[in-house]
KOLZARO-292842 format. One record per atom (N, C-alpha, C): x, y, z. Coordinates in steps of 0.1 Angstrom, whole numbers, plus 2048, in hexadecimal, padded with zeros to 3 digits. Layout:
N
XYZ/...
This chain:
321
A860BE231/A8C0CA236/A9A0CA231/A9D0D2227/AAA0D2220/AB30DF224/AAC0EA228/AB30F622B/AB60F723A/AC00FF23D/AC310124B/AB8108252/AB510425E/AAA109266/AB0112271/AAD11F270/AB212827B/AAE123289/AB8124292/AB511F2A0/AAB1272A7/AA31212AF/A9B1282B9/AA312C2C4/AA11382C9/AA913E2D4/AA113F2E1/AA81412EC/AA11412F9/AA01502FE/A96153306/A9415F30C/A9B15F31A/AA316831E/AA916832B/A9E16B336/AA0164342/A9716634D/A9E16A359/A99174361/AA017936D/A9D170379/A93168378/A9015E383/A8D15037C/A8E146385/A8C139380/A7E13737B/A7B13436F/A6E13236A/A67126371/A59127371/A5111C377/A4511B36E/A3F10F36F/A3310C367/A310FD365/A250F9364/A220EA363/A270E4356/A280EC34B/A2C0E633F/A3B0E733C/A430EC345/A510EF342/A590E2344/A630E133B/A6D0D733B/A7A0DE33E/A810DA348/A8E0E034C/A9A0D8348/AA40DF341/AB00D833C/ABC0E0341/AC70D9343/AD40E0346/AD70E933A/ADD0F533D/AE20FD332/AF00FA32F/AF20F5322/B000F031F/B080FC319/B140FC31E/B1D10831B/B2610430F/B22108303/B291042F7/B2510C2EB/B271062DF/B2310C2D3/B151062CE/B0B10E2CC/AFE1092C7/B011042B9/AFC0F82B6/AFE0F22A9/AF20E92A5/AF00E7298/AE70DD293/AEF0D128E/AEC0C5291/AF20B928C/AE90B3281/AED0B3275/AE60AD26A/AEB09F267/AE2096267/AE5088264/ADE084257/AE508324D/ADE081240/AE707B236/AE207122E/AE906A224/AF6064229/AF505F235/B0105823B/B0C061240/B0A06F240/B14078244/B0E081250/B18086258/B1508F263/B1A09D260/B120A7261/B170B525F/B120BD26B/B1B0C726F/B180D027A/B170DE275/B0C0E5278/B0A0F3274/B090FC281/B0F107281/B0E11128C/B0011728C/AFD11F296/AF0125297/AEE12F28C/AF9134286/AF813D27A/AF813626D/AF812826D/AF7121261/B0411D25A/B10120261/B1D11D25C/B2010E25E/B26108253/B290FA254/B370F925B/B360F4268/B420F2270/B450E3273/B410DB269/B440CD26A/B520CA26C/B5B0D1264/B690CE265/B6F0D3272/B6A0DE278/B6F0E4284/B6A0DC290/B5E0D8290/B580D229D/B540C429C/B560BE290/B500B028E/B5A0A5290/B670A8295/B7109E295/B6E09229F/B650952A9/B6208A2B3/B560822AE/B500852A3/B4507E29D/B49075292/B4306A28F/B47061284/B44068277/B4D06526D/B4B06B260/B3F066258/B3A05A25C/B2F054255/B2604C25F/B1904C25C/B10044263/B0703C259/AFF03225E/AF602B254/AED03524D/AEB032240/AE303B238/AD403C23C/ACF032244/AC1033248/ABE03E251/AC8044258/AC604F261/AC405C25A/ABA06425E/AB8071258/AB207B263/ABA083269/AB508C274/ABC099273/AB50A3279/ABB0B127B/AB90B328A/AC40B3292/AC40B42A0/AC90C22A4/AC30C82AE/AC70D52B3/ACE0D32C1/AD90D92C3/AE00D72D0/AEC0E02D2/AF50DB2DA/B010E32DE/B0D0DA2DD/B180DF2D7/B250D92D7/B2D0DE2E3/B320D42EB/B390D82F7/B450D02F9/B4E0D4302/B590CD307/B570CC316/B580C031C/B550BD32A/B620BE332/B610C333E/B6C0C2347/B6C0B534F/B750B3358/B770A635F/B6B0A2367/B620AC36B/B560A9372/B4A0A6369/B4C0A835C/B410A6353/B390B3350/B3E0BE355/B380CB353/B3D0D1346/B340D733D/B380DE331/B410EA335/B4C0EB32E/B560F6331/B590FE325/B5410A324/B56112318/B64115315/B6C11731F/B7A11931E/B8110D317/B7E10131B/B830F5315/B7E0F4306/B720F8304/B6D0F82F6/B761012ED/B7910D2F2/B821162EA/B8F10F2E7/B951092F2/BA11022F1/BA10F62E7/B950EF2E6/B940E32DE/B940E72CF/B910F32CC/B910F72BE/B9F0F52B8/BAA0F62C0/BB70F42BB/BBE0E82C1/BB80E22CC/BBE0D72D3/BB60CA2D0/BBA0C22C7/BB30B72C2/BB10AB2CC/BB90AD2D7/BB80A22E2/BAB0A42EA/BA40AF2E9/B980B12F1/B8C0AE2E8/B840A42EC/B7909F2E4/B6C0A92E6/B650AA2DB/B580B12DB/B4D0A82DF/B430AD2E5/B360A62E7/B2B0AE2E2/B210A72DC/B150AE2D7/B090AA2E0/B020B42E6/AF70B22EF/AEA0B72E7/AE20AD2E4/AD60B02DB/ACA0B22E4/AC40BE2E3/AB80C12EB/AAB0C32E3/AAC0C22D5/AA00C32CD/AA30BC2C0/A980B92B9/A980B22AC/A8F0BA2A2/A950BF298/A8E0C828E/A880C0282/A8E0B527F/A890AD273/A8D09F275/A85096270/A88087270/A83081263/A8D07B25C/A8A07524F/A8307E245/A8808B245/A8309523C/A7709B240/A7109824B/A6509E250/A670A925A/A610B4258/A620C0261/A5B0BC26E/A620BD279/A5C0BB287/A5B0C728F/A5E0D328A/A5E0DF292/A500E3296/A460DE290/A380E1293/A330D929F/A3A0CE2A3/A360C62AE/A390CC2BB/A320C92C6/A350CE2D3/A430C82D7/A4A0CF2E0/A570CB2E4/A580BD2EA/A4E0BA2F2/A4E0AC2F8/A4E0A12ED/A470A32E3/A460992D8/A540992D0/A590A52CE/A660A52C7/A7109F2CF/A710A02DD/A7B09A2E5/A7908B2E6/A6D0862E5/A6B0782E5/A720722D8/A700782CD/A760732C0/A850752C1/A8A0802C7/A980832C8/A9F0782D0/A990742DB/A9F06A2E4/AA105D2DC/A970592D4/A9804D2CC/AA304F2C1/AA405B2BB/AAD05D2B1/ABC05C2B6/ABE0622C2/ACC0622C8/ACF0532CB/AC504C2D0/AC803E2D4/ACB0352C7/AC30382BC/AC60302B0/AD30342A9/AD70402AA/AE40442A4/AEF03E2AC/AEE03D2B9/AF90362C1/B0703B2BE/B080482BE/B1504E2BB/B1C0532C8/B2904F2CA/B300542D6/B320632D5/B2F06A2E0/B300782E0/B2307F2DC/B190782D8/B0B07D2D5/B0207A2E1/AFD0842E8/AF50832F4/AE70892F3/ADE0822F9/AD00872FA/ACF08F307/ACA09C306/AC80A4311/ABA0A1317/ABA09B323/AAE09732A/AA80A4330/A9C0A3334/A950AF33B/A900AB348/A8D0B5351/A890B235F/A7D0BB362/A750B636B/A680BD36F/A6A0C737A/A740C4383/A770CC38F/A820D638C/A7E0E3388/A880ED384/A910F138F/A8B0F339B/A930F73A7/A9D0ED3AB/A9A0E13AB/AA30D63AF/AAF0D63A5/AAB0D7398/AB50D638D/ABF0E238E/AB90EE391/AC10FA392/ACB0F939E/AC60F43A9/ACF0F33B5/ADA0EA3B2/AD80DF3AB/AE30D63A7/AED0DC39E/AE70E2394/AF00E8389/AF80F438F/AF20FC397/AFA10739D/B051023A6/B020F83AE/B0C0F23B7/B180EC3AF/B150E73A3/B1F0E139A/B260EB391/B220F8392/B2810338B/B2510337C/B180FE379/B1310036B/B0F10E368/B0D11135B/B0A11F358/AFB12235B/AF211935A/AE411C35D/ADB110358/ACF113356/AC6109351/ABB10F347/AB5106340/AAB10A336/A9D10633B/A9310E338/A8510A33B/A7D10B32E/A7710032A/A7010031D/A620FB31E/A59102316/A4B0FE316/A4A0F130E/A460E6315/A450D930F/A3A0D8305/A310E1304/A260E12FA/A290E92EE/A340F12EE/A360FB2E3/A3D0F52D7/A3A0FA2CB/A420F62BF/A4F0FD2BF/A580F92B5/A650FF2B3/A6310C2AB/A681172AF/A671242A7/A741272A1/A77123295/A8412628F/A8713528E/A93139293/A98146292/A9215029C/A8914B2A5/A821542AE/A891532BC/A8915E2C3/A8C15E2D2/A7F15D2D9/A7C1502DC/A6E14D2E0/A6D14D2EF/A621522F5/A60150303/A5D142307/A5B1392FE/A5812B301/A65124306/A7112A302/A7E126308/A83131310/A8712F31D/A8C139325/A9913332C/AA313C32C/AB0138332/AB214033F/AB7139349/AB913E356/AC813B35A/AD014635C/ADE14435F/AE114836E/AEB141373/AEE143381/AF7150383/AFE154379/B06160379/B0416736B/B0617436B/B0517B35F/B10177355/B0D176349/B1717233F/B12176331/B1A17C329/B1717F31C/B23181313/B20184306/B2B1872FD/B2E1962FC/B3B1992FB/B3F1A72F9/B491A82ED/B491B42E7/B531B62DD/B601BA2E4/B6B1B62DE/B781BA2E3/B7C1C72DC/B7C1D22E3/B7F1DF2DD/B8D1E42DF/B941DD2E8/BA21E12EA/BA91D72F4/BB51DA2F7/BBC1D1301/BC81D9307/BCC1D4313/BD81D9319/BE31CF319/BEE1D3314/BF91C9313/C011C8321/C061BC323/C0F1BA32E/C1D1C032A/C221CA332/C2E1D032E/C3A1C732D/C3A1BC334/C461B3334/C451A9329/C391A3327/C3819831D/C3219C310/C2A1A7310/C231AB304/C161A4302/C1319A30B/C0619330A/BFB19C30F/BEE19730E/BE319F312/BE219F321/BE11AB327/BDF1AC336/BD11AC339/BC91B4330/BBB1B4331/BB51B9324/BA81B6322/BA11BB316/B961C531A/B941CE310/B891D8312/B7D1D330B/B721D3312/B651CE30D/B5C1D9308/B531D52FF/B4A1DF2F9/B3D1D72F4/B321DF2F3/B261D92ED/B221E32E2/B1A1DE2D9/B141E62CE/B051E82D2/B021F42D5/AF41F82DA/AEF2032D1/AE42002CA/ADD20B2C2/AE72112B8/AF02082B3/AF920C2A9/B062132AE/B072152BB/B1321B2C1/B1B2112C9/B282122C8/B3120A2CF/B342102DD/B312092E8/B3220E2F5/B3B2052FD/B4520B304/B4E20430C/B471FF319/B4B1F231D/B451EC328/B4F1E7333/B5A1EE333/B641EB33D/B6F1E1338/B761DA340/B801D133C/B811C5345/B881BA340/B891AE347/B981A9346/B9E1A5351/BAB1A1351/BAD193357/BA218D35C/BA4180362/B9D175359/BA016935C/B9A15D354/BA2159349/BAD160345/BB515C33A/BC015233E/BC3148335/BCF140337/BDB147330/BE7143333/BF214932E/BF314931F/BEF13D319/BEF13C30A/BE4145304/BD814730B/BCE14F306/BD315E305/BDA16230F/BDF170310/BE9172304/BF1169301/BFA16A2F5/BF316A2E8/BE91612E6/BE21602DA/BDA16C2D7/BD31712E2/BCB17D2E0/BD41892DC/BE018A2E2/BE91952DE/BEC1952CF/BED1892CA/BF01872BB/BE418B2B3/BD81882B7/BCC18B2B0/BC919A2B0/BCD1A12BC/BC91AF2BE/BD51B82BB/BDF1B42B4/BEB1BB2B2/BEA1C72A9/BDF1C92A2/BDE1D5299/BD41DF29E/BD81E82A6/BCF1F22AD/BC91FC2A3/BBD2002A5/BB720A29D/BAF2132A6/BAF2202A2/BA922A2AA/B9A2292A8/B9222A2B3/B832292B2/B7D2342B9/B722392B4/B6A2442BB/B5F23C2C3/B6123A2D0/B582332D8/B5023C2E1/B432392E2/B3B23F2EC/B3C2372F9/B4323B303/B4523330F/B4923B31B/B47236326/B4C23C333/B5B23B333/B6224432B/B71243329/B79243337/B7324A341/B7B24B34D/B7D23E354/B74234351/B75227357/B8021E351/B85222345/B8F21A33E/B9C22233E/BA521E346/BB2225348/BBE21C344/BC9222341/BD521A33F/BD921A330/BE321232D/BE821131F/BDF208317/BD520E310/BCB206309/BCE2072FA/BCE1FC2F3/BCF1FB2E5/BC11F82DF/BBA2022DA/BAD1FF2D4/BAF1F82C7/BA51EF2C4/BA61E72B8/B981E72B2/B971E22A5/B8B1E129E/B831D62A6/B771D92AA/B6F1D02B2/B691C42AA/B711BA2A8/B6C1AF2A0/B6B1A22A8/B741A02B1/B741942B9/B6A1952C4/B6318A2C7/B591892D1/B5D1802DD/B5C1862E9/B6117F2F5/B5517B2FE/B5516F303/B4B16B30D/B5016F31B/B48176323/B4D17B32F/B4217833A/B47174346/B3E172351/B4117D35B/B36183361/B3818E36A/B2D18F374/B2F19737E/B25199389/B1A1A1385/B1D1AD37F/B121B737C/B181C2374/B0F1CA36E/B131D7368/B131E2373/B1D1EA373/B1E1F537C/B14200378/B1320B380/B0A21637C/B0E21D370/B1C21C36C/B21222360/B20219354/B1B20D356/B1920434B/B241FA348/B2E1F9352/B391F0350/B381E4358/B3E1D9354/B3E1CC35B/B451CD368/B411C6372/B481C437F/B4A1B6381/B561B3387/B591A538A/B5A19C37E/B601A0373/B5F199367/B6A18F366/B6818435E/B7217A35B/B7017534D/B7B174346/B7B170338/B78161337/B6E15D32E/B6B14E32C/B71149320/B70150315/B7614C308/B711542FD/B771522F1/B721592E5/B661522DF/B5D1592D9/B511542D3/B521552C4/B5714B2BD/B5814C2AF/B4B1492A8/B411452AF/B341422AA/B2A14D2AB/B2E1582B1/B251642B3/B2A1702AB/B201762A4/B2418229C/B2518E2A5/B2E1972A1/B311A32A8/B251AC2AA/B1C1AC2A0/B101B52A1/B061B12AB/B081A42B0/AFE1A02BA/B021A32C9/B0D1AA2CA/B131AD2D8/B0D1BA2DE/B011B92E2/AFB1C52E9/AFA1C22F8/AF81CC2FF/AF71CB30E/AE91C4311/AEA1B9319/ADE1B331E/ADA1B932B/ACE1BF32B/ACA1C7337/AC21C0341/ABF1B333E/AB71AB347/AC01A6352/ABF1A935F/AC71A436A/AC319536C/ACC18D36E/ACA17F371/ACD17C380/AC3178387/AC5176396/ACA168399/AD51663A0/AD91593A4/ACF1523AD/ACE1453AB/AC513D3B4/ACE1373BF/ACA1393CB/AD11343D7/AC812B3DE/ACA11E3DD/AC21143E4/ACB1093E9/AC61023F3/ACE0F73F8/ACE0EC3EE/AD90E43EE/ADB0D93E4/AD00CE3E7/AC90CB3DC/ABF0C03DE/AC20B53D4/ABC0A93D6/ABF09E3CE/ABD0A13BF/AC409A3B6/AC209C3A8/AB40993A4/AAD0A139D/A9E09F39A/A9C094390/A9008E391/A8D084387/A8908B37A/A8C08436F/A8808A362/A7908A361/A73093359/A65094358/A6009234A/
């Protein structure tokens, strides 16, 4: 397997999936990447096939023994003090070299030049566990799975994780497909939005809030604004990025967007957490998480599937299955 393999994607689920064949994993909050181990070198590719080894590979060794040959699928993350992946810290780590990256491997696409995508997930994860152990690289982690989805969800929600994954243990890997064999369940609604404009702080000139939009059926539609979740440095940096306003013809509920707005070319993508969409299609209770440099602007459409939070009493950490 010499060419980049498009990543399999997950289908959102409004309720916690259940089934005898499902493997449950924590949902890691980071950049989806493939780690290629070949010819004694390590390379990192984004979900779009971009080589980000220089940007994200500083925490990995530059060389490994030549006998290793793997293609691992996983997530690049930065952990907070509690060990929870923090997307805001990941964005900060792109410029702050003191923050280490960690790679969490949850699938194995190839081993010693052999395509493994046709194998069932359980078999791929068995080989993946052995590969991660044999590589013995600091910062490279095997993502274990669990059989009790409800117990795992209760623990993750209590620890403020984003959500969890439910995967069919018998299914092969489907490159480039958004497969029902992989389902993601989130505790809060969260998605990517285009930044279509911003409000400046009259005193500092920094960003006071940003105007959100989605691209739906070829039309750009405003989705409200968000003014919380930013650090002071993020407000200043965003103001620099968004300093060249451009007039846009937007199809949107304009009455819901008030104040001194500077519309810009919608090129930057923001990750935003929110409670729900209002009846007019705008976000409510929104908080800025960070910029998504790994997501293309054309992919930012409204996700209409409501995700219902799971509220259960805290139970012991489940045994892996």
